[in-house]
N, C-alpha and C positions, 0 to 999 in steps of 0.2 A: 565409251565406257560409262557405267552408271556413276552418278555423282557420289563422291566420297568413298568409292569402292575400288579395289585394285583391279587391273585389267584381267579379264578371263582369257584373252588371247595370250597374255604374258604367262599365265599359269600353264596353258596348254603347250606353248613353245618350250617352257622349262621342263615340263613332263617329258616331252620328246627327247630333249637333250639328256635327261637322267636315264631314260629307258635305253637310249643308245649306249650308255656306259655299261649297262648290265647285259643286254641281249647281244650287242655286237662288240662288247669289250672296248668301246671307244675307238673302233678301227679307223673311222674317218676323222673323229674329233675328240680329243681328250679333254675332260673337264672334271677334275677331282672334287669340285664343290657342287656339281649339278644336282646331286641327290640331297646333300646336306642342307641346302638352302630352301628346299621345298616346304610348303606349309602342310599341315596335317590333312587338309581336304584334298590336296593334290596327290599326296602320297597314297591316300586311301583309294584313289582312282587309277593308280599306276598299272595294276594287274589287268584291269578291264581294258585300258588303253593299249597295253602291250599285246593283249590277246586278239585285238582287232586287226586282221591281216590287211584290211582296206586302208589302214593308217600307216602301213609300212613305208610307202613311197614318201609321204610327208615327213615321217621321222628321219629318213635318210637325207631328204632335202634340207631339213633344218640343220642337221649335222654338217652337211656339205657346205651350206652357205656360211656357217660359222667358221669352218676350216678355211674356206676361200678368203674370208675377210681377215682372219688373223694371220694367214700367210702374207696377205697384202700389207698388213700392219708391219710385219717384220721387214718387208722390203722398204717400206716408207721410213721406218726408223733408221735403217741403214743409210738412207738418203738425207737424213737430218730432221725428220718430223719429230716434234717433241710434245704435241698435243693430239690426243685421241678423243674424239667426240662420239659417244654412243647415243644415237637418237632412238627414242622409244626403247630404252634399255631393258625394261622389265626385270627379269631375274637373271639376265646375262651376267656371267661372273668374270669377264675379262679383267675388270677393274680390281678384283680380288686376287687374280692370278698374275697381274701385270709383271712380266719378266723384264721390263725395261725401266722400272722405277729408278734404278741406280743410275740410269742415263739421263734422268730428269724428265721422263715422259709422264705427263699428267693425263688423267682420264676424266673427262667431263661426261657425266651421265645426264641425259636430258629426257625427262618423262613427266607424266602428270603427277602433281603433288601427292595424291592419294596412293598411287603406285609406288612412289619413292618412299613414303612413310612406311608402307607395308614391307618393302624390300629391306629397309633399315631394321625393322623389327625381326625379319627373317635372318638377317646377318647376325644380329645379337643372339637370337635363339640358337643359331648354329655354333655359337661360341667363336665366331670369327671377328677379327678386328676390322675397322674401316681404315684402309691404308691411307697414309698422309697424301698420297698421290691421287686419291679419289676425290672428285668434287661433284656434288649434286647440283643440278641446274633445273629446277621445276619449271614446267611450261604447259600451256594448252596450245597444241600445235595449230589449231584452227583459229585462235583468237589473239595469239601473242607473237611477237617477232622473235625469231631464233637468235638473231644478232643481239637483241636487247637482253634476252635471258642468259646468253653466254657471257656477254660483257659484264653483267652483274655478278657472275660467278668467277670472274677473273680471267676469262679467255682473252688471248691477245691476237688481234688480226695480223700482227707482224711476225708471228711465229708459225712456221709450217705446221699444217694440221691434216689429220686424217679423219674422215667421217664414216662411221659404220651405221648404216640405215637399213636394218633388216626387219621385215615383217611389219612395216609401217606404211609405206607408200600405197599399198592396195586399199587402205582404209582412210586415205585423205582425199580431199577434193583435188582436182587438177590444178586449181589456183594455188592451193597450199603447197603442192609439190613443186610447182614452178617457182614460187617465191623462195622456197628453201634452196633449190638448185641455183637460183640467181644469187643468193647470199654466198653460197660456196664458190661460185664461179668468179665472184668479185674479190675473193681473197687472193693475195699475191702468190701463195703456194698452198694448194689443197688437193686432196684426193678423196674420193668417196666410193664405197661399195654399197649398192642398194639392189633390192629385188622388187619386181612389179608384176602385176597380172596383165595378161593380154585379153582382148575381147573374146567372148565365147566362140565366135565364128572362126577364130584363128586356130582353134583346137581341132584335131581329127575327130570325126563323128563318134568313134568308139570311146573317146575320152570326154566328150563334151558333157554328157549327162552327169558324170561324176564331178566335174569341175563346177557345173551349175549347182549341184546339190551342196557342195562345199561353200559356195558363195551364199546360198540360201541360209545355211546354218549360221554363218558369220553375221548375216543381216538380222537374225533373231537373237543374237547373243548381246554382247555389250558394246558393239561397234556399229558404225553406220554401214550402209551397203557399199561394198568395195567398188572403187573405180578401176578402169582398165586403161592401159596405154598401149598403143601400137608401137612396134620397135622403131619405127621411123620418127616418132615424136621426140623421145629423148635424144636420138641421134642427131637431130637438127640443132640441138643446143649444147651438146656435150662432146668432149674429145675423149674417146675411150682409150685407156691404156691396157686394160685387161678385160676379158669377157669369157663367160662360160655359160652354157645352157644345159642345166640338168634335164635329163630326158623326160622326167615325169612331172616337173613342177615349174612355177614361174621363173622368169629369168633372174639371174644375178649379174649385175653390171658393176664394173669398177671404172671410175672416171677420174681423170686428172684435169684440174683447171689451170695447171701450169704446164702447158704443152711444151714449153721450151726446156723443161727439166728432163734430164736423162731418165729413161725408163729402164727398169731391170728386166723387162720381158714378161711373157705370160706367166702367171702364177698357177701352178697345178693344184688339184684337189688331192690327188693320191700320189 
């Protein structure tokens, strides 16, 4: 992202979630704050984005991954999780909608400082309060330790935690991804849902050109060139408790680092 500026990818993901509420009526994923929290620049672009049929698969993928993640959060809370960490939160509104606050579930939002300051301005502009259960933990994913950032914000390694890591992994180096997964795996009880991109050669020929064009657009925006992971790479270091593969977009994976813990079974999207 550009220094001192909010993430453009955060803006675009938020736009997709908002459009899903209007065009599809939130059929996959309900978010009553998705539109309210948008800035004027993003709102002005909604009609153009919504009218582009080529963006329909990505819009539904964004909705599906959020639904998958929040369904998994519900399962984890039932099993005793009381800390939810949203990595690269952008304008994600789970922290504002947190239905588990009365159970003592705290939500730690981890993101670049500029993006977090922008989001807090958007929350105030929307007339929404910052819930007491919401904690902001600023970080530069490539230069700072996730553990240090979370500890400063009051995160406890002794309390079961869930990590939502959506739309971030494809824009990090493999070393940054590995170090983050290592931190999670060393916690006594933790689960994570994340998505990642596969190498171009893994895609069918008829889809490859579109995927490469998307990556090229990302590389010229406010993020570095996306990295890719083959499915076998995370499988060697993670224990999967849930998994789904949306037909048109990168994989979403849920992983538990506490394999001895009882699993509630596969989480459905619809």
